[in-house]
N, C-alpha and C positions, 0 to 999 in steps of 0.2 A: 802190679805197686808193691814195693820189698823196701822193706825196711831191715834193718838191725833189728837184735832186739835185744842180744847180748854179743857181749866183747869182751876179751879175758889178753896178756897180754899167750895167751893158745891158743882160745878157740872163740869163734865168731855160730852164734843162733843165727839164723833168715826166717822172717816168712814172704810170704808171697800171696798177695789174694789178686786174682787174675778173669774176667766174666771171663768165663765161654761161651765163644759167638754160635754156636751151631745150636746151642738153648740155648733163649734169652732167661732171663732170669736166676740163670745158672752161675753157681763161682769157684775156683780151685781154689784151694785155701791149701802151700806147699813150705813145709817149716823143712828149709836147712840145714850145714854145718862147714865147718872148715874146719878144720886141726892144724897148727900152721907146724908145730912139733914130728907130725909125720911125718910120713917116708914124701909121700905129694905133700906138701904143700898150702900148694898153689891150688887143688881137690876139691869138688866141694859136692858133701853129700846128701842125697834124701832121704830128709830120717820121719814127715808124715806126708803125709798127699788124702782131701778130701772134697768134693765134691756137695758144693749146700745155697743151697736155694736161699734166694733173699731176705724171708721170712727167719729164715736161719741164722745168719752172718746179724739181721737183727740181733734174738735174741744168744751167742752168745755175744754182742755187743752193753747187754743188757746183763748181765753176769758178768764181765768183765769193768764194768762200769761201778754196782752194784761194791765189789767188793771190792772195789779201790777209792 
């Protein structure tokens, strides 16, 4: 599942959460960006990714809800 979390005239940031089939209960969380004013404006760059367990994703969700 992907979602754009930041978008402006020249910049897009997207986050993707995907279950890892080979490791039940594990998920890949990946942040990517696209700079539309770059030499290759269609290219997506991976900024950061990590593997989280379901319980860790729930803690992240709780943190975001508390802040918002």
